[in-house]
C-alpha positions as CSV (number, residue, x, y, z in Angstrom):
1,M,52.0,92.4,142.2
2,L,55.0,90.3,140.4
3,V,56.0,92.0,136.7
4,T,58.2,89.7,135.4
5,K,60.6,91.6,132.6
6,R,60.2,89.9,129.1
7,R,62.9,88.0,128.0
8,R,64.9,90.0,124.9
9,R,64.4,87.4,122.1
10,G,67.8,86.7,119.7
11,Q,71.4,87.7,120.7
12,D,73.0,91.1,120.3
13,I,75.1,91.0,117.0
14,D,76.6,93.8,115.3
15,G,77.9,93.9,112.0
16,V,76.8,93.6,108.1
17,L,76.1,90.7,106.4
18,V,75.6,91.3,101.9
19,L,73.1,88.5,101.0
20,D,72.7,87.5,97.5
21,K,68.9,87.4,97.4
22,P,67.3,84.4,96.0
23,S,64.5,84.5,93.3
24,G,61.5,83.8,94.9
25,L,61.9,85.5,97.9
26,T,60.6,88.8,99.0
27,S,63.7,90.7,100.6
28,N,61.5,90.5,104.1
29,E,61.5,87.1,103.5
30,S,65.0,86.8,103.2
31,L,65.9,89.0,105.8
32,Q,63.9,86.4,108.1
33,R,65.7,84.0,107.2
34,V,68.7,85.2,107.9
35,K,68.1,86.7,111.3
36,R,66.4,83.2,112.0
37,L,69.7,81.7,111.1
38,F,71.8,84.0,113.2
39,D,69.5,84.0,115.8
40,A,70.1,87.7,116.0
41,R,67.6,90.1,118.2
42,K,67.4,93.0,115.2
43,V,68.9,92.8,111.9
44,G,67.2,95.5,109.1
45,H,67.6,95.4,104.7
46,T,68.7,98.5,103.5
47,G,66.0,99.1,100.6
48,S,64.1,95.8,99.0
49,L,64.7,93.9,96.3
50,D,61.5,92.8,93.8
51,T,60.6,89.1,94.9
52,L,61.7,88.0,91.1
53,A,65.2,90.0,92.0
54,T,68.6,88.4,93.1
55,G,71.9,89.8,94.1
56,V,72.8,92.5,96.6
57,L,70.8,92.7,99.4
58,P,72.9,94.8,102.9
59,L,71.6,93.6,105.6
60,C,72.5,95.7,108.8
61,F,72.6,93.5,112.4
62,G,72.5,95.5,115.1
63,E,74.5,98.5,116.2
64,A,75.1,99.0,112.3
65,T,71.3,99.9,111.6
66,K,72.3,103.3,112.8
67,F,73.8,104.0,109.8
68,S,71.5,102.0,107.4
69,R,70.1,104.8,106.1
70,F,72.9,105.7,104.2
71,L,72.8,102.9,102.4
72,L,69.5,103.6,101.9
73,N,70.4,106.6,99.5
74,A,73.4,105.1,97.9
75,D,73.8,104.1,94.2
76,K,72.9,100.9,93.2
77,S,73.4,99.2,89.8
78,Y,71.9,96.5,87.9
79,H,72.2,94.0,85.3
80,V,68.0,93.2,84.1
81,H,66.6,91.0,81.5
82,S,63.8,92.1,79.4
83,I,61.6,91.2,76.3
84,L,59.9,93.1,74.5
85,G,55.9,92.7,73.0
86,I,54.3,91.9,76.5
87,A,53.8,94.3,79.0
88,T,52.5,93.4,82.2
89,N,50.6,95.3,85.0
90,T,53.4,94.7,87.4
91,G,56.5,95.4,84.6
92,D,57.9,92.3,85.2
93,A,57.5,88.5,84.7
94,D,55.5,88.3,88.0
95,G,52.4,90.0,86.6
96,E,49.5,89.7,84.9
97,V,49.7,90.3,80.8
98,V,47.9,93.8,79.4
99,Q,49.4,93.9,76.0
100,R,51.4,91.8,73.5
101,S,52.3,93.5,70.4
102,E,54.4,92.1,66.6
103,T,58.6,93.6,68.0
104,S,60.1,92.1,64.0
105,H,60.4,95.7,63.0
106,I,62.4,96.8,66.2
107,Q,65.5,97.4,65.4
108,H,69.1,97.7,67.0
109,E,69.3,101.0,66.0
110,E,65.6,101.9,67.5
111,L,65.7,100.5,71.0
112,E,69.7,102.3,71.6
113,N,67.8,105.7,70.6
114,A,64.6,104.9,73.2
115,L,67.0,104.5,75.9
116,V,68.9,108.1,75.4
117,G,65.6,109.8,77.2
118,F,66.7,107.6,80.3
119,R,69.6,108.4,81.0
120,G,70.6,111.1,83.4
121,S,68.4,113.4,85.9
122,F,64.4,113.0,84.6
123,D,61.7,112.8,86.9
124,Q,60.2,108.7,87.1
125,I,56.3,107.8,88.0
126,P,56.5,105.0,90.8
127,P,54.2,101.7,89.3
128,M,51.0,100.7,91.4
129,F,53.4,97.5,92.1
130,S,55.5,98.9,94.9
131,A,56.1,99.7,98.3
132,I,55.3,103.3,98.5
133,K,52.2,104.4,100.6
134,R,48.9,106.4,100.4
135,N,47.4,106.9,103.9
136,G,49.5,104.4,105.3
137,Q,48.8,101.8,102.9
138,P,51.2,100.4,100.3
139,L,50.3,100.7,96.8
140,Y,50.8,97.2,95.8
141,K,48.0,96.4,98.3
142,L,45.9,98.7,96.0
143,A,46.7,97.6,92.8
144,R,45.7,94.1,93.8
145,K,42.5,95.7,94.8
146,G,42.1,96.9,91.3
147,V,42.7,99.9,92.4
148,E,45.0,102.6,90.6
149,V,45.4,106.2,92.2
150,P,47.5,109.2,90.8
151,R,51.1,109.5,91.7
152,Q,53.9,111.5,92.2
153,A,56.5,111.5,89.6
154,R,60.1,111.9,91.6
155,P,63.5,112.7,90.3
156,V,66.1,109.9,89.5
157,T,69.3,109.8,88.0
158,V,70.7,107.3,86.3
159,N,74.4,107.4,85.0
160,K,74.5,104.5,83.0
161,N,71.9,102.7,81.1
162,T,73.6,100.8,78.3
163,L,72.5,98.1,75.9
164,T,74.8,95.0,76.2
165,H,72.5,92.4,74.4
166,F,69.8,92.5,72.0
167,E,68.2,89.6,69.9
168,N,64.5,90.6,69.4
169,P,62.7,90.4,71.5
170,H,64.8,90.0,74.2
171,F,67.5,92.8,75.3
172,Q,69.7,93.4,78.5
173,L,70.7,96.6,80.0
174,D,73.6,97.7,82.2
175,I,71.9,100.2,84.7
176,Q,73.4,102.6,87.5
177,C,71.4,104.7,89.3
178,S,70.1,106.6,92.2
179,K,68.4,105.4,95.1
180,G,64.2,105.2,94.5
181,T,65.0,104.7,91.1
182,Y,62.3,101.5,89.1
183,I,64.6,99.5,86.8
184,R,60.6,97.9,85.8
185,T,59.5,101.3,85.1
186,I,62.0,102.1,82.9
187,V,61.7,98.8,80.7
188,D,58.1,99.6,80.6
189,D,58.9,103.1,79.3
190,I,60.8,101.7,77.0
191,G,58.2,99.3,75.5
192,R,55.7,102.0,75.3
193,K,58.3,104.3,74.2
194,L,58.6,101.7,71.2
195,G,55.2,101.0,71.2
196,V,55.4,97.3,71.9
197,G,55.6,97.1,75.6
198,A,58.1,95.3,77.5
199,H,58.4,93.8,81.2
200,V,61.5,92.6,82.8
201,T,62.4,88.7,83.0
202,A,65.3,88.7,85.7
203,L,66.9,91.5,87.6
204,R,70.1,91.0,89.7
205,R,71.1,94.3,91.7
206,R,74.9,93.8,91.9
207,S,76.1,96.9,93.9
208,V,74.7,98.9,96.7
209,G,77.4,101.7,97.6
210,T,80.6,100.0,98.1
211,F,79.1,96.7,98.4
212,D,78.9,94.5,95.4
213,E,79.0,90.9,94.0
214,T,82.5,90.3,95.5
215,K,81.2,90.8,98.8
216,L,78.5,88.2,98.4
217,V,77.1,85.1,100.6
218,S,74.2,82.9,99.3
219,I,71.9,81.7,102.0
220,E,72.9,77.9,101.5
221,E,76.2,79.6,102.6
222,L,75.2,80.7,105.6
223,E,73.2,77.5,106.4
224,S,76.7,75.6,105.6
225,A,78.2,77.8,108.4
226,K,76.0,77.4,111.1
227,E,76.9,74.1,110.9
228,Q,80.3,74.4,111.6
229,G,79.8,77.6,113.7
230,T,81.5,79.9,111.5
231,L,78.6,82.2,110.8
232,K,80.2,85.2,112.6
233,S,83.2,85.1,110.7
234,L,80.6,86.1,107.5
235,L,79.7,89.5,108.4
236,L,81.8,92.6,108.0
237,P,82.5,95.3,110.4
238,I,79.6,98.2,110.8
239,S,82.2,100.6,109.6
240,S,82.0,99.4,106.2
241,V,79.1,101.3,105.2
242,V,80.6,104.3,105.3
243,E,84.1,102.7,103.7
244,E,85.2,105.3,101.5
245,W,84.6,108.0,103.7
246,P,87.1,109.9,105.2
247,A,88.3,108.9,108.4
248,I,89.1,111.4,111.4
249,F,91.5,110.1,114.1
250,V,91.0,110.8,117.7
251,A,92.8,109.9,120.6
252,G,92.7,110.3,124.2
253,P,91.1,113.4,125.7
254,T,89.6,114.1,122.3
255,A,87.6,110.8,121.8
256,Y,86.5,110.8,124.8
257,N,84.9,114.0,123.8
258,V,83.9,112.5,120.7
259,R,82.2,109.9,122.7
260,H,80.0,112.6,124.6
261,G,78.9,113.6,121.8
262,Q,80.9,116.8,121.8
263,P,82.4,119.0,118.5
264,I,85.8,118.4,118.1
265,R,87.9,120.6,116.4
266,V,91.2,118.7,114.8
267,R,94.0,118.8,112.1
268,Q,93.2,117.8,108.5
269,T,89.7,118.2,108.8
270,P,87.6,118.0,105.4
271,A,85.8,121.6,104.9
272,E,82.6,119.9,104.8
273,G,80.2,116.8,104.5
274,W,80.2,113.6,106.8
275,V,83.7,112.0,107.8
276,K,84.0,108.2,110.1
277,L,85.4,108.9,113.6
278,C,87.9,106.6,115.0
279,E,89.8,106.3,118.2
280,T,93.3,105.1,117.8
281,V,94.7,102.6,120.9
282,G,97.6,102.1,121.4
283,D,100.2,101.8,117.9
284,S,98.4,99.9,116.0
285,R,94.2,99.4,117.2
286,V,92.1,101.5,115.7
287,R,88.1,101.7,117.3
288,F,85.5,102.9,114.7
289,L,82.9,105.3,117.0
290,G,80.8,106.3,114.6
291,I,80.3,109.0,112.3
292,G,80.2,113.1,112.0
293,E,79.7,116.3,110.2
294,V,82.0,119.5,109.4
295,L,80.3,122.1,110.5
296,D,80.6,125.4,108.9
297,D,83.3,126.7,111.7
298,G,85.7,123.4,111.1
299,R,84.6,121.3,113.9
300,V,83.3,118.1,113.7
301,A,80.0,117.0,115.4
302,P,79.5,113.9,116.1
303,R,76.3,112.6,114.7
304,R,75.5,108.5,114.9
305,L,77.9,107.0,117.2
306,L,78.3,103.0,118.5
307,A,76.6,102.5,121.7
Protein backbone atom coordinates (compact mmCIF):
# COMPACT_ATOMS: atom_id res chain seq x y z
CA MET A 1 0.00 0.00 0.00
CA LEU A 2 1.33 3.40 -0.95
CA VAL A 3 1.64 5.72 2.04
CA THR A 4 1.72 9.42 1.25
CA LYS A 5 3.56 11.71 3.60
CA ARG A 6 1.45 14.57 4.89
CA ARG A 7 2.86 17.93 3.85
CA ARG A 8 3.87 20.11 6.77
CA ARG A 9 1.76 23.23 6.86
CA GLY A 10 3.41 26.63 7.05
CA GLN A 11 6.97 27.90 6.90
CA ASP A 12 9.73 27.19 9.39
CA ILE A 13 10.27 30.62 10.93
CA ASP A 14 12.36 31.32 14.03
CA GLY A 15 12.29 34.41 16.23
CA VAL A 16 10.21 36.45 18.66
CA LEU A 17 7.47 38.97 17.97
CA VAL A 18 6.28 41.32 20.72
CA LEU A 19 2.66 41.73 19.72
CA ASP A 20 0.52 44.64 20.87
CA LYS A 21 -2.53 42.51 21.60
CA PRO A 22 -5.76 44.34 20.76
CA SER A 23 -8.76 44.42 23.06
CA GLY A 24 -11.63 42.18 22.02
CA LEU A 25 -9.50 39.23 20.93
CA THR A 26 -8.35 36.36 23.10
CA SER A 27 -4.62 35.69 23.22
CA ASN A 28 -5.10 32.58 21.09
CA GLU A 29 -7.18 34.46 18.49
CA SER A 30 -4.44 37.07 18.30
CA LEU A 31 -1.81 34.35 17.92
CA GLN A 32 -3.76 32.66 15.11
CA ARG A 33 -4.08 35.92 13.18
CA VAL A 34 -0.33 36.48 13.41
CA LYS A 35 0.39 32.87 12.51
CA ARG A 36 -1.68 33.20 9.33
CA LEU A 37 0.00 36.47 8.37
CA PHE A 38 3.43 34.85 8.60
CA ASP A 39 2.21 31.48 7.28
CA ALA A 40 4.28 30.09 10.15
CA ARG A 41 4.29 26.42 11.04
CA LYS A 42 4.85 26.78 14.78
CA VAL A 43 4.00 29.73 17.06
CA GLY A 44 3.25 29.89 20.77
CA HIS A 45 2.41 32.70 23.19
CA THR A 46 4.01 33.19 26.58
CA GLY A 47 1.17 33.73 29.02
CA SER A 48 -2.33 34.75 28.03
CA LEU A 49 -4.01 38.12 28.45
CA ASP A 50 -7.71 38.55 29.13
CA THR A 51 -9.89 39.39 26.12
CA LEU A 52 -10.39 42.91 27.51
CA ALA A 53 -6.66 43.51 27.92
CA THR A 54 -4.14 45.01 25.51
CA GLY A 55 -0.38 45.26 25.33
CA VAL A 56 2.72 43.11 25.48
CA LEU A 57 2.14 39.53 24.28
CA PRO A 58 5.43 37.93 23.21
CA LEU A 59 4.99 35.28 20.52
CA CYS A 60 7.69 32.66 20.00
CA PHE A 61 8.20 31.25 16.49
CA GLY A 62 9.81 27.90 15.71
CA GLU A 63 12.97 27.25 17.71
CA ALA A 64 12.16 30.16 20.05
CA THR A 65 9.39 28.04 21.58
CA LYS A 66 12.14 26.04 23.32
CA PHE A 67 12.74 29.07 25.54
CA SER A 68 9.18 30.34 26.00
CA ARG A 69 8.91 29.03 29.56
CA PHE A 70 11.40 31.64 30.71
CA LEU A 71 8.96 34.32 29.57
CA LEU A 72 6.07 32.49 31.22
CA ASN A 73 8.04 32.69 34.48
CA ALA A 74 9.09 36.33 34.02
CA ASP A 75 7.78 39.29 36.03
CA LYS A 76 5.13 41.45 34.36
CA SER A 77 3.95 45.05 34.66
CA TYR A 78 0.50 46.52 34.03
CA HIS A 79 -1.48 49.75 33.97
CA VAL A 80 -5.05 49.16 35.08
CA HIS A 81 -8.19 51.33 34.99
CA SER A 82 -10.80 50.37 37.56
CA ILE A 83 -14.06 51.56 39.05
CA LEU A 84 -15.37 51.34 42.60
CA GLY A 85 -18.95 50.54 43.49
CA ILE A 86 -19.57 47.86 40.87
CA ALA A 87 -18.45 44.25 41.23
CA THR A 88 -18.76 41.70 38.42
CA ASN A 89 -18.57 37.91 38.36
CA THR A 90 -15.39 38.03 36.25
CA GLY A 91 -13.67 40.95 37.97
CA ASP A 92 -13.71 43.01 34.77
CA ALA A 93 -16.10 44.83 32.47
CA ASP A 94 -16.79 41.68 30.43
CA GLY A 95 -18.66 40.10 33.33
CA GLU A 96 -22.14 40.38 34.79
CA VAL A 97 -22.76 42.90 37.58
CA VAL A 98 -23.22 41.18 40.94
CA GLN A 99 -23.02 44.19 43.29
CA ARG A 100 -23.65 47.95 43.19
CA SER A 101 -22.71 50.24 46.07
CA GLU A 102 -22.45 53.92 46.91
CA THR A 103 -18.83 55.12 46.88
CA SER A 104 -19.00 58.85 47.66
CA HIS A 105 -17.67 58.23 51.18
CA ILE A 106 -14.44 56.62 49.92
CA GLN A 107 -11.54 59.05 50.30
CA HIS A 108 -8.11 59.00 48.67
CA GLU A 109 -6.46 57.96 51.94
CA GLU A 110 -8.81 54.98 52.38
CA LEU A 111 -7.99 53.70 48.91
CA GLU A 112 -4.26 54.15 49.53
CA ASN A 113 -4.56 52.23 52.79
CA ALA A 114 -6.40 49.41 51.02
CA LEU A 115 -3.53 48.99 48.58
CA VAL A 116 -1.05 48.21 51.35
CA GLY A 117 -2.39 44.69 51.74
CA PHE A 118 -1.70 43.96 48.07
CA ARG A 119 2.01 44.72 48.06
CA GLY A 120 4.85 42.33 48.71
CA SER A 121 4.28 38.57 48.92
CA PHE A 122 0.85 37.16 49.73
CA ASP A 123 -1.49 34.31 48.81
CA GLN A 124 -4.05 34.93 46.09
CA ILE A 125 -7.08 32.79 45.25
CA PRO A 126 -7.41 32.56 41.44
CA PRO A 127 -10.76 33.64 39.96
CA MET A 128 -13.27 31.12 38.65
CA PHE A 129 -13.08 32.85 35.27
CA SER A 130 -9.54 31.66 34.53
CA ALA A 131 -7.79 29.07 32.38
CA ILE A 132 -6.62 27.10 35.41
CA LYS A 133 -7.74 23.50 34.99
CA ARG A 134 -9.59 21.26 37.41
CA ASN A 135 -9.79 17.61 36.40
CA GLY A 136 -8.69 18.64 32.91
CA GLN A 137 -11.40 21.29 32.48
CA PRO A 138 -10.70 25.05 32.54
CA LEU A 139 -12.37 26.80 35.44
CA TYR A 140 -14.01 29.37 33.16
CA LYS A 141 -16.07 26.62 31.53
CA LEU A 142 -17.41 25.61 34.93
CA ALA A 143 -18.03 29.26 35.81
CA ARG A 144 -20.10 29.77 32.67
CA LYS A 145 -22.34 26.93 33.84
CA GLY A 146 -22.77 28.65 37.19
CA VAL A 147 -20.55 26.14 38.98
CA GLU A 148 -18.07 27.39 41.57
CA VAL A 149 -15.44 25.10 43.04
CA PRO A 150 -12.85 25.64 45.79
CA ARG A 151 -9.53 27.01 44.51
CA GLN A 152 -6.23 26.70 46.27
CA ALA A 153 -4.52 29.98 47.11
CA ARG A 154 -1.26 30.59 45.29
CA PRO A 155 1.74 32.65 46.43
CA VAL A 156 2.31 35.80 44.36
CA THR A 157 4.59 38.80 44.72
CA VAL A 158 3.62 42.38 43.89
CA ASN A 159 6.73 44.54 43.75
CA LYS A 160 4.81 47.70 42.91
CA ASN A 161 1.17 48.68 43.36
CA THR A 162 0.89 52.44 42.97
CA LEU A 163 -2.24 54.57 42.80
CA THR A 164 -1.65 56.90 39.83
CA HIS A 165 -5.10 58.49 39.60
CA PHE A 166 -8.26 58.68 41.71
CA GLU A 167 -11.40 60.55 40.80
CA ASN A 168 -14.16 58.75 42.65
CA PRO A 169 -15.33 56.17 41.60
CA HIS A 170 -12.55 55.75 38.99
CA PHE A 171 -8.98 54.85 39.92
CA GLN A 172 -5.83 53.72 38.10
CA LEU A 173 -2.92 51.57 39.26
CA ASP A 174 0.58 50.74 38.08
CA ILE A 175 1.41 47.16 39.08
CA GLN A 176 4.61 45.12 38.78
CA CYS A 177 4.19 41.50 39.80
CA SER A 178 5.31 37.91 39.55
CA LYS A 179 3.95 35.29 37.17
CA GLY A 180 0.48 33.98 37.92
CA THR A 181 -0.79 37.20 39.52
CA TYR A 182 -4.37 38.05 38.56
CA ILE A 183 -4.84 41.82 38.31
CA ARG A 184 -8.63 41.35 38.20
CA THR A 185 -8.46 39.60 41.54
CA ILE A 186 -6.37 42.37 43.11
CA VAL A 187 -8.91 44.98 42.01
CA ASP A 188 -11.85 42.83 43.11
CA ASP A 189 -10.21 42.26 46.50
CA ILE A 190 -9.56 46.00 46.91
CA GLY A 191 -13.26 46.61 46.32
CA ARG A 192 -14.16 43.93 48.88
CA LYS A 193 -11.78 45.43 51.41
CA LEU A 194 -13.47 48.81 51.01
CA GLY A 195 -16.89 47.18 51.18
CA VAL A 196 -18.13 48.62 47.88
CA GLY A 197 -16.87 46.24 45.21
CA ALA A 198 -14.71 47.12 42.20
CA HIS A 199 -13.79 45.81 38.77
CA VAL A 200 -11.29 46.37 35.95
CA THR A 201 -12.49 48.55 33.08
CA ALA A 202 -9.26 48.51 31.04
CA LEU A 203 -5.96 46.69 31.40
CA ARG A 204 -2.70 47.15 29.52
CA ARG A 205 0.35 44.94 29.97
CA ARG A 206 3.44 47.08 29.69
CA SER A 207 6.19 44.50 29.99
CA VAL A 208 7.06 40.81 30.18
CA GLY A 209 10.61 40.34 31.40
CA THR A 210 12.81 42.57 29.24
CA PHE A 211 10.15 42.96 26.53
CA ASP A 212 8.37 46.29 26.94
CA GLU A 213 6.20 48.69 24.95
CA THR A 214 9.16 50.02 22.94
CA LYS A 215 9.27 46.70 21.08
CA LEU A 216 5.53 46.41 20.34
CA VAL A 217 4.18 45.63 16.89
CA SER A 218 0.46 45.96 16.17
CA ILE A 219 -1.59 43.68 13.93
CA GLU A 220 -2.11 46.66 11.61
CA GLU A 221 1.67 47.08 11.29
CA LEU A 222 1.99 43.38 10.54
CA GLU A 223 -0.67 43.58 7.81
CA SER A 224 1.14 46.55 6.25
CA ALA A 225 4.51 44.76 6.44
CA LYS A 226 3.01 41.70 4.75
CA GLU A 227 1.89 43.83 1.82
CA GLN A 228 5.42 45.24 1.58
CA GLY A 229 7.10 41.85 1.98
CA THR A 230 8.97 42.89 5.15
CA LEU A 231 7.26 40.76 7.80
CA LYS A 232 10.33 38.85 8.94
CA SER A 233 12.21 42.08 9.63
CA LEU A 234 9.86 42.64 12.58
CA LEU A 235 11.04 39.50 14.37
CA LEU A 236 13.55 39.73 17.20
CA PRO A 237 16.31 37.11 17.49
CA ILE A 238 15.71 34.04 19.65
CA SER A 239 18.46 35.20 22.01
CA SER A 240 16.32 38.22 22.97
CA VAL A 241 14.35 35.91 25.29
CA VAL A 242 17.43 35.69 27.54
CA GLU A 243 18.96 39.02 26.58
CA GLU A 244 20.04 40.01 30.09
CA TRP A 245 21.49 36.63 31.09
CA PRO A 246 25.27 36.36 31.51
CA ALA A 247 26.90 35.09 28.33
CA ILE A 248 29.44 32.29 27.93
CA PHE A 249 31.44 32.53 24.70
CA VAL A 250 32.89 29.37 23.19
CA ALA A 251 34.71 28.45 20.00
CA GLY A 252 36.29 25.52 18.22
CA PRO A 253 36.25 22.17 20.07
CA THR A 254 34.50 23.71 23.09
CA ALA A 255 31.65 24.91 20.89
CA TYR A 256 31.49 21.42 19.35
CA ASN A 257 31.10 19.91 22.81
CA VAL A 258 28.32 22.37 23.67
CA ARG A 259 26.42 21.55 20.48
CA HIS A 260 26.60 17.88 21.46
CA GLY A 261 25.24 18.53 24.96
CA GLN A 262 28.47 17.97 26.87
CA PRO A 263 29.25 20.01 30.02
CA ILE A 264 32.19 22.36 29.56
CA ARG A 265 34.60 24.26 31.76
CA VAL A 266 35.35 27.85 30.80
CA ARG A 267 36.90 30.87 32.48
CA GLN A 268 34.84 33.58 34.15
CA THR A 269 31.81 31.40 34.70
CA PRO A 270 29.18 32.70 37.16
CA ALA A 271 29.07 30.83 40.46
CA GLU A 272 25.56 29.54 39.80
CA GLY A 273 22.43 29.95 37.72
CA TRP A 274 21.56 30.06 34.05
CA VAL A 275 23.70 31.39 31.21
CA LYS A 276 23.32 31.91 27.48
CA LEU A 277 25.76 30.01 25.30
CA CYS A 278 27.26 31.82 22.33
CA GLU A 279 29.75 30.67 19.71
CA THR A 280 32.28 33.13 18.36
CA VAL A 281 32.85 32.65 14.65
CA GLY A 282 35.76 34.53 13.14
CA ASP A 283 36.69 37.93 14.56
CA SER A 284 33.27 39.44 15.24
CA ARG A 285 30.37 37.13 14.47
CA VAL A 286 28.52 35.57 17.41
CA ARG A 287 26.03 32.72 17.07
CA PHE A 288 23.48 31.97 19.82
CA LEU A 289 23.61 28.25 20.64
CA GLY A 290 21.15 27.98 23.52
CA ILE A 291 21.20 28.07 27.29
CA GLY A 292 23.10 26.28 30.01
CA GLU A 293 23.19 25.87 33.76
CA VAL A 294 26.20 26.18 36.04
CA LEU A 295 26.82 22.90 37.88
CA ASP A 296 28.09 22.55 41.45
CA ASP A 297 31.59 21.73 40.16
CA GLY A 298 31.75 24.94 38.10
CA ARG A 299 31.15 23.37 34.70
CA VAL A 300 28.39 24.63 32.43
CA ALA A 301 25.87 22.02 31.26
CA PRO A 302 23.88 22.77 28.08
CA ARG A 303 20.14 22.53 28.81
CA ARG A 304 18.29 23.81 25.76
CA LEU A 305 20.01 24.12 22.39
CA LEU A 306 18.99 25.31 18.96
CA ALA A 307 18.64 22.62 16.35
